[in-house]
N, C-alpha and C positions, 0 to 999 in steps of 0.2 A: 549498525545495518544498511542503510542509509547509505548513501553516497553523492555525493552531487558534484554531477557534471552534466555540459553543455546547457549550462540554466536548466535542472531540473534534479531530482534526487531519485532515487533507482535502488530498489530492490527485486532479489533474489531467494526467493523461500522453498525451505523441503519444507514435505510433510510427510505423515504417515504412505500414506497410496489417496485416493482421488476426493474418500469420501470427508479426506476428516482436513482439504487443500481442502474443496468444497463449502465446505465447516466454515472455513475458515474468510474465506469473501463474501458473507454469507455479513458476517461479524462487522465487515472492512465498510461492503454496501449501506449496512445502519448506522458507522461511526457518518460513515460519508457522508449523509443523503441528513445529518444528522448538522452536520458540517458547511451542509452546500458545499461540497467542498471535492471535485472525483474526481477518481486516479483512474489515466487509463490504468488499464490491463490484462491479461492473459494467467489464460492457466495450459498447464500441457502433464495431465495426468497428477503425480504429485506437488512438481512445480509451479508456482505462486511468480509470475514478475509484475512487480509496480516502476509505474517511472507517474512519479505531481513535478508538476508544472501549474503554475498559473494565466490561464489560456485572457483572459483581461486585463492579464498586467504588463500584454505581453510576452509575455508566454516564459519568463522569470521566477525564480524561488522567488519563495516571500511567504510573512509565520504564516497562511493557512500553508503552505505544503508542510511549514515544520513539524507545524500544530501536529494535521493527521500522518504526518509521520512517526512524532511520538507515542499518537493513539497507537495505531498499528504498530510498533513495535510490542505496546504493553499486554497487544492483545495477544503478538506474536509469542510472546514467552512466558505465556501457559502451552500456547503448541506445546512449543519446542521444549529435547528430553534437555 
């Protein structure tokens, strides 16, 4: 679901509605805080866009990004039909 381009991992995720998207973002926030690695993201209604890159490594994709992306994908699999 994440794609790598321009030194970042990107995903655009769809949910049933705004409440479900926001609930997902809340769960991701907890994962990100535990990993001490925080996404750049946005939300419009039922769509969440996520960008992962490691700023302190020079804005490149690192294992921190890949690990968080895997955790986010696992979480998303519980939401998607």
